[in-house]
N, C-alpha and C positions, 0 to 999 in steps of 0.2 A: 219695600217701605210700602208700598200699594195695597199688598196682602194685607197689611197690618194697621191703616188705615179704616176703620170701620164707615165711613161714610164713603167709600170708592168700592165698588164690586167688580175684581177683576177681569173682563169678558173676553179678550185676545190681545195677543201680541201683534203688532207691527214693524213690517219694515218698510223703508223709504228705499226705491233702488232704480240708478236712471235706465230706460230700457236698453235692452242687450248689455249691460254691463256683468263683468264677470267679477264675483268678491271672491279676493284670495284669503285677505284678514280673518271674515266672516263668510265664509262657505254660505252660501242656501240651504244647501244639502244641510248643513248641519244645523243649522238654524231650525231646520222641519221638524229634525230628530228634537231639538230642543222642545217646539212647543207639543208634540208629538209625547214626552216625555211627562211635561204639565199639564197633558189634558186638554191644552187650547189651540182654537186655529189659529193660524199664521197668516194677519191678510198684509199682501203686496200693494204699496200706492207706486204704480210705475211711473216714472218722472219722464215724459217722451225727450228722443233725443233734440236738443237744441230748440228748447221753446223758446218762444219770443221774451217771455217773463219766467226766469228759473224761480221767483217768488212766489209766483201767482199759481204757477203749475204743482209748488206744496200745498198754497190755500185751499186750490180745488180738489186736492187728493184726500186733505183733512175733511173740506168742506165733504168729501163722501163718504168718507168713515162714520161723518155725523149721522147724514142725511140714510145712509143704506144699511148703516151698523148700529145706528144707537149711539156711538160713542161721543159722550160728552167731556172727558179728560183725555187726556193723553201725557202717558207719564214719560220721563226721560231722565234716563244719567247722567244728563249732564252736570258738570260741575263749576265749568268759568266763562268769561269769553275766550274766547281765540280770535290770534290774527287783529283784525279792523272793526270785530264786529264792536256796536255801541249795545247791542240789546240780543239778549237769547235768540237765536234764528228758532226754535221751535214755539218757543212762546209766540214772538213776533207774527208768525203763522198762523197759526192756530188761534192766537187772538180776531187774527180777520177770519178766520173761518167759523168764528162762533163759538171756538171749544177751547175749555180752560186750560192750559198745561201745568203738571204739576212736577217739581222739580225737586225732589226730597237730599238731593244732594249737592244743592249748591251751594258753594264756599263752604264746603265740608271741610276739617280737619284729614288730608289723605292717609296718613300713617294709621289714623287710629280705624278708620274705613276698610282697610289692608287686613289688618287686624281682626277686625269683626268676621271678615271672611272665613280666614283662618278659627275662629273660634267656630262660626259657626257650620265648619265642614263643609262648606262650598266647595267642588273640585274646579280649579280656575287653572288655564295652561296658558302658556304666552303663542300667540298666534302671528302674530308679526313685530315685529322688530325693526329699528334705526340705528346706524353711525350717526353721531361718535359716541352716542352711551353706549351702544349694545354692539354683540358680535353676534352670528348667525347660530352658536351655541344656545341661544338662549329660545331659540323658536322651537314651541313642544315641551319646552321645559314646565313644570306645576308651579305653581304658585302658593309656596310654602315659606314656614319662618324664614329660610338662610335665606331665600330668593327677595323675603322683604327686608333684611337686613342688608342683602346686597345693592338692593333699590336706595337704600338712607343713603349709604354708604356714598352712591354718585352722585343723588343729589347733593352731599357735601361739599363734593371735590370742585375745585376750583375747573372755570368754563372752558370747555373744550374748545379747540377749532370744529367752526361749522364742517368743514369737509378738509379732507386732505390735501395740501399746499395753499387753502385759501386762508385769508386774515384773518378774515371775519369770525366771532367768537360767536358759539350756540348760547342759548338760554339755556340757564340750570334746568335741570332735568324735572321736570312735574311727575312728582310720584305717583300720581292717577292717570299718567298718559294723558292729558289733558291734552297736550299739544301735537300728540301723537307720535309721542316718542315711542310707545307699545301699542299693541291691540292684546286682548284676551278673550276668552270661550271660556263658559262653564260647561262642563260635562257631567255636573252631577251634584246635588244639593237637597236640602231637607224636603222643598216642593215637588223634587224629580221622583216620578215613578219609579223609572230606574236608570241606569248611567246610561249614558252616550256612547257609544263605540264608535273609534274612528284609528284608522292604522296610516301611520304616518312613514316617508320617507325621508332622505335628507331638505334642508330646508331649501325653499325656492329662493333664489334670488332675483328682484325686480328692478327693472332698467326703463330709464326714459318718461317715468311715473309724471302724473300732473300734478305739478309743487316740490318734485326731485329735485334739490339743487346738486350740482355740477359736483362729482368725488362723492356725493352723499350715497350711503348703500342701505338699502333696503331688503329684508327677507321675511319672508311668510311661510306658510306650511308648504311643506311638500308632500305631494300625493304621488301614488304611480303615473307610470308614464307621463310625467309632470301636468294632468291635469286636474281640475277640482273633479270631475266627473267620476274618473279615475280613481278617485281617491274615497267618496263616498260609494264607491260599488265596492270597494277592497273593502270597507268599514262595513257594510252589510254581509258583504260573504264572511269576514270574521266573526259578526256578531252570531249568523248564522249556521257555524263548523262550531258556537261553544255552546250551542242549546239558548241563543240572548236573541234571539230574534225581533230586528227594529218593528218597531208599528208598521202596517200599510196604512198610505193616507191616498185620499182621493183629491185633486186640483179641480177646479172650476173655477173658470178665466170670464171676464166678462170684458170683452175686449174694447166695446163702446166709452165704459166708466175709467178704466185704468185700473181696478182694481180686481185682484185674485187672489181666494179664498183657500187653504187647505184644511181642512177638515179630519182629525185623525177619529178614527172609532176601536176602542178597545175596552177592556174590562182588568181591573185593575186592582188590589186589596189596599183598603183603607183604612184610617183608625176613626173615632169616633169619641170622644171624650164627653162624659156626663155623670151624674151622680150616681150615688149605688140604688138608691131611691130607684131611679127611672131605669137603671141597668138593667133591674128584670122585667120589668116589661118587653124593654126591647131585645133582650135574648129568648122571649116566649114567642113574640108577635114579628119580630123583624122589624127594622132601620127602613124607615122613608121620611120623605119631604112632607108635611101636610100642606095642603091647599090654604091660600089667602080666608076662606072663608070658615075652616076651620080651626084656622088659629085663632080668629077673631069668636067662634063660638067658645073656644077652651080658655079666652081669656088673655090668651098671649099680646104683649105689647107690640108695638108695632117695631119690624128691628130686631126683635129678639134674632138669637145668633145659632146656628150650631157650626159646633168646631170640629172640622173634620180635615183628614188630609192623608198623605204617604208617613211623614213623619211623626210617631208617637208620641215622642218628646214636645214638641212644636204643638198637638193637639191639646195634651196636659197642660201645658204652661199657658197656654192662652185661656183655657176653659179656668183653668185655676184663678187667672188675672181677674177675669171677668166674677167671679164667684168672689174672691179679695174686694172688688171694690162694689157686691153690691150688699156686702157684710157693714164694709166700712159706711155704705151710706144707710143701710137700715139704723146702724148701731149711732148714727149720727140724728137720726128721727125717733126714736125710739130712747135712746141711750141703753141699750141692749149691746152686749159683748156679741163673740163671732157667733153665728147661727149654728155651726158644729157640722155641716154637711160635709161628707165625704167624698171625696172623688174618684171616680173609679177608672181604669181602662176597658175599655170594649172596644177592644179590635176584632172580634171574631162577630159579633152583633155587624159590622159596617161590612164585612168582606163582600169581596163581590159586587159593588154596587157601579151601574154601567151608567149609560150615557142620558136614560129617561128616571133616572132616582139622584142625579146625583153625580159629576164627573170624580168628584174626590179631590181635587185639583191644590186644595190645603185653603185654608183661611176659612173666612165667615160667610157661612149662606144664608139665605135671604131670610124673607117671613117662616117664623115656627120652629120647632126646637124639640128636639129628644121626645 
């Protein structure tokens, strides 16, 4: 949703993590691989151990994002209030830090969102599941049409006991896993430069976790030797063996600020959609982003967009949407019909765009065009 919002520019991914925490449901190494595939930095907001105020620690971290990285909007996939919350946590903390929270999925209809993920061909797998709704076999399973059907069936069933031998009834399954019933990770999708490689072993059962009730069973990703680090190493070895070596990243940590930034350096094949008229000049002279001064001199309006990314169809769809909107506007102003411009795929014109010319991570690039 953030990529498609013309008022936003996706600049980075952010993970909030307690100091020294090991994420099994969402391993940090897989987050790094996701960020590298998207061509974005992954910023770590580290929450100190036993802070005097947990909320204030979050507020300080978000404030640093604003001050040090220019973050003005924080997008989150939160869908509803959980537990005893009276307000969304990120929204509340962001407001205190002077940052706007963007919640595009808030109170959205779950089943339609799941089907949209399938329709847009995101490759998603279950990374953590909990009883009484799930069994260990769901871990590592792909979210496909069959899985969605089973989720809907589970959600429609009468409430099961919260734990074996417990008389307490569990809440109905939230199809989006909003109460923590399950967790997922995305390995590939329209904006990914390459599929994230991972090698899994048998699911790993978690025990005595914060919030885990007596008799409740939780399973998460199993890696070689039972550790996340070994699993990431195995994934890297597997990718290298198939000739699809993961992109190397460099990490720059600042102990004073509690922020860590990882920057991926890579050259990737991307596509650009433009009119047939402009495509000829691009093929002859190459693709580049004009400077702000040059854009003004050429009469381009502020916010003119360049549609580019790893998914050819995405670029075409977004560019055609713009053309249709402009044609309707022109028709309303002058009474004329369609302007008849022809759109053309220009994949070869944008091949090999590297960091200093645009990272090709998808969406709308700023001032200038074709």
